[in-house]
C-alpha positions in Angstrom: 14.2 -48.4 -2.6 13.6 -45.0 -1.1 10.2 -45.4 0.4 10.3 -49.0 1.6 9.0 -48.7 5.2 6.0 -48.7 7.3 2.6 -47.2 6.6 3.6 -44.3 8.9 6.2 -43.1 6.4 3.5 -43.1 3.6 1.1 -41.1 5.8 3.8 -38.5 6.6 4.7 -38.3 2.9 1.1 -37.7 1.9 0.7 -35.1 4.6 3.8 -33.2 3.4 2.6 -33.3 -0.2 -0.9 -32.1 0.9 0.7 -29.2 2.8 2.8 -28.2 -0.2 -0.2 -28.3 -2.5 -2.1 -26.2 0.0 0.7 -23.6 0.3 1.2 -23.3 -3.4 -2.5 -23.0 -4.0 -2.8 -20.2 -1.4 0.1 -18.3 -3.0 -1.5 -18.6 -6.5 -4.9 -17.5 -5.2 -3.3 -14.5 -3.4 -1.5 -13.4 -6.6 -4.7 -13.9 -8.6 -6.6 -11.7 -6.1 -3.9 -9.0 -6.3 -4.1 -8.9 -10.1 -8.0 -8.8 -9.9 -7.9 -5.9 -7.4 -5.4 -3.9 -9.6 -7.6 -4.5 -12.6 -10.7 -3.4 -10.8 -8.9 -0.2 -9.6 -7.8 0.6 -13.1 -11.3 0.0 -14.5 -12.7 2.3 -11.7 -10.2 5.0 -12.6 -10.9 4.7 -16.3 -14.7 4.9 -15.7 -14.3 8.1 -13.6 -12.0 9.6 -16.2 -14.5 8.9 -19.0 -17.8 9.7 -17.2 -16.7 12.2 -14.5 -16.3 15.9 -14.7 -12.7 16.9 -15.2 -11.7 19.7 -12.8 -8.3 21.3 -13.0 -7.1 22.5 -9.6 -4.2 25.0 -9.3 -1.3 24.4 -6.9 -2.7 27.1 -4.5 -5.8 25.0 -3.7 -3.7 21.9 -2.7 -2.6 21.1 0.8 -0.2 18.3 1.8 -0.6 16.6 5.2 1.9 14.2 6.6 1.6 11.5 9.2 4.4 9.6 10.9 4.3 6.1 12.4 7.0 4.1 14.1 7.6 0.3 14.1 10.0 -1.5 16.5 11.5 -4.9 15.7 14.4 -6.9 17.2 17.8 -5.8 16.0 19.0 -9.4 15.5 17.3 -11.8 13.1 17.2 -15.1 14.9 16.1 -16.3 18.3 19.6 -17.4 19.2 21.1 -14.0 18.5 18.3 -12.4 20.5 19.0 -14.7 23.4 22.7 -13.8 23.3 21.8 -10.1 23.1 19.6 -10.3 26.2 22.4 -12.0 28.1 24.8 -9.2 27.1 22.9 -6.3 28.6 20.6 -5.8 25.7 22.8 -3.2 24.0 21.2 -3.6 20.6 17.8 -5.0 21.5 15.5 -3.1 19.2 15.6 -1.0 16.0 12.9 1.6 15.5 11.9 2.6 12.0 10.0 5.7 11.1 7.4 5.6 8.3 6.2 8.8 6.6 3.1 8.9 4.5 1.6 12.0 2.9 -1.8 12.8 1.4 -2.9 15.6 -0.9 -6.0 17.5 0.1 -7.7 19.5 -2.8 -10.4 22.1 -2.4 -12.8 22.0 -5.3 -15.9 24.0 -6.1 -18.7 21.7 -7.3 -22.2 22.9 -8.0 -21.6 26.1 -6.0 -20.3 24.4 -2.8 -16.6 23.9 -1.9 -15.6 20.4 -1.1 -12.3 19.0 0.3 -11.2 15.8 -1.4 -8.3 13.6 -0.2 -6.0 11.5 -2.2 -4.5 8.1 -1.3 -1.5 8.2 0.9 2.0 8.1 -0.6 5.3 7.0 1.1 6.9 10.4 0.3 7.9 13.2 2.6 6.0 16.5 2.7 8.8 18.6 1.1 9.3 16.2 -1.8 5.6 16.0 -2.5 5.3 19.8 -2.4 8.2 20.2 -4.8 6.6 17.8 -7.3 3.2 19.5 -7.0 4.8 22.9 -7.5 6.6 21.7 -10.6 3.3 20.3 -11.9 1.4 23.6 -11.2 -2.0 21.9 -11.5 -3.8 18.7 -10.7 -6.6 17.0 -12.5 -9.6 15.8 -10.4 -12.3 13.6 -11.9 -15.6 13.9 -10.1 -18.9 12.0 -10.7 -21.8 14.1 -9.6 -24.3 11.3 -9.4 -22.2 8.8 -7.3 -20.0 11.5 -5.6 -16.9 9.3 -6.4 -13.7 11.1 -7.3 -10.3 10.4 -8.5 -7.3 12.7 -8.0 -4.9 12.1 -10.9 -1.4 12.2 -9.4 0.3 10.1 -12.2 3.4 12.3 -12.0 4.3 10.8 -8.6 4.9 7.3 -10.1 
């Protein structure tokens, strides 16, 4: 008999099962929220593509801006290795990683005024993004005049 013991063992078992149910439920809810968010974004893009004004922007009116950020984390994975590393003069204490993200700024003429619209950021370098934009030659921008929402169609980057 596996669980023949005191009432404390049953309480611990119930607590462990409750925690597992809580963790699994949280994971399922998080995935459901991610799917819902992707669905809402695709519906938003589809609505703008149907109802918005399609503006074709040449490559010359596009500007790529790049931002860099750095993150630092311990070089060794576990606490034991970190402790040994600190005892041995901290030769490999930290690893720094550089993250590059680029955005596309598009100048568009809407109702006689020039507006600058920015795209979402992409984890691509400036030169790579410029080369892909140059090969594409033009970008489609969908703009809703009433709500001032816009969508820059950069499907060729996927």
